[in-house]
N, C-alpha and C positions, 0 to 999 in steps of 0.2 A: 502384543497388541500394536497394530499399525496406526500411526497418527494420520489424521486427515490434513492434507495441505490445502491451503486456500488463501483467499484475500478478502478484504472487506471493500465492497463497492459503496460509493456515496450516492444515495438516491434522495434528493431533496436535502433534508438535514438529518437523515437516518442512515445507518449502515446496514448492509446486507451481506452475509457471508456466502461466498461461492467457492466450490471446490475446484482446484486447478491441478494440472500436471506440470511439474517443474522439470527443467533441463539443466543446463550448466549452472553451477553454483560457484560464485566467487567469494572473496572476503567480505564484501558489503553488498553484493548484488546476486539476484537469483533470476534465471531466465524462466518465464512462464511459457511452457511449450503448448499448452492447450487449456481451454476452459474459460478464457477471457477474450471477449471481442474487442476490436480496436475502438478507440474513442471513449472508453469507460474510465471514470474517475475512481481511483482507489485510494484508500487510506495508507499513508506512509508514516513511518516514525520508528522510534526505538522499540525493540521487541518487548521490553518491560511494559510499555504503554499498550502496544497492540494486543498483548495477552489479556488485558483487562476488558477488551471490547466484547460485546454480546450482540447477536443478531437483533436488529430493530432498535438498538440504542441510538439516542439522539446525540449528534456531534456538532461542533462548531468549527468551521474552517479557519485555519490560520494562514495568512498570506506571508510569504517571505518578503522581508524588507530588502532594499537595494544593497545594504551591507552584507546580507546573507547569500547573495547570488553566487552561483557556481561559474559564472562567466569569467573568462580569462581577461583580466585587465592589464593593459600595457603600462610600462613605466618608462 
């Protein structure tokens, strides 16, 4: 049985599952080759959390704090 690959979009405060086609897969990143338009907000996080989501589920956004930024700080 083939599993469906997709992402959850954030629409208001609910999530909506959409099927996507993937491309290059890295250790922590996956290229979305098709199925997702630009400017869409998707849910990101650990797979153990993403696997608990269901279409239409209400979610709460978490903002990254300044200390959690991926920006390169100089010293």
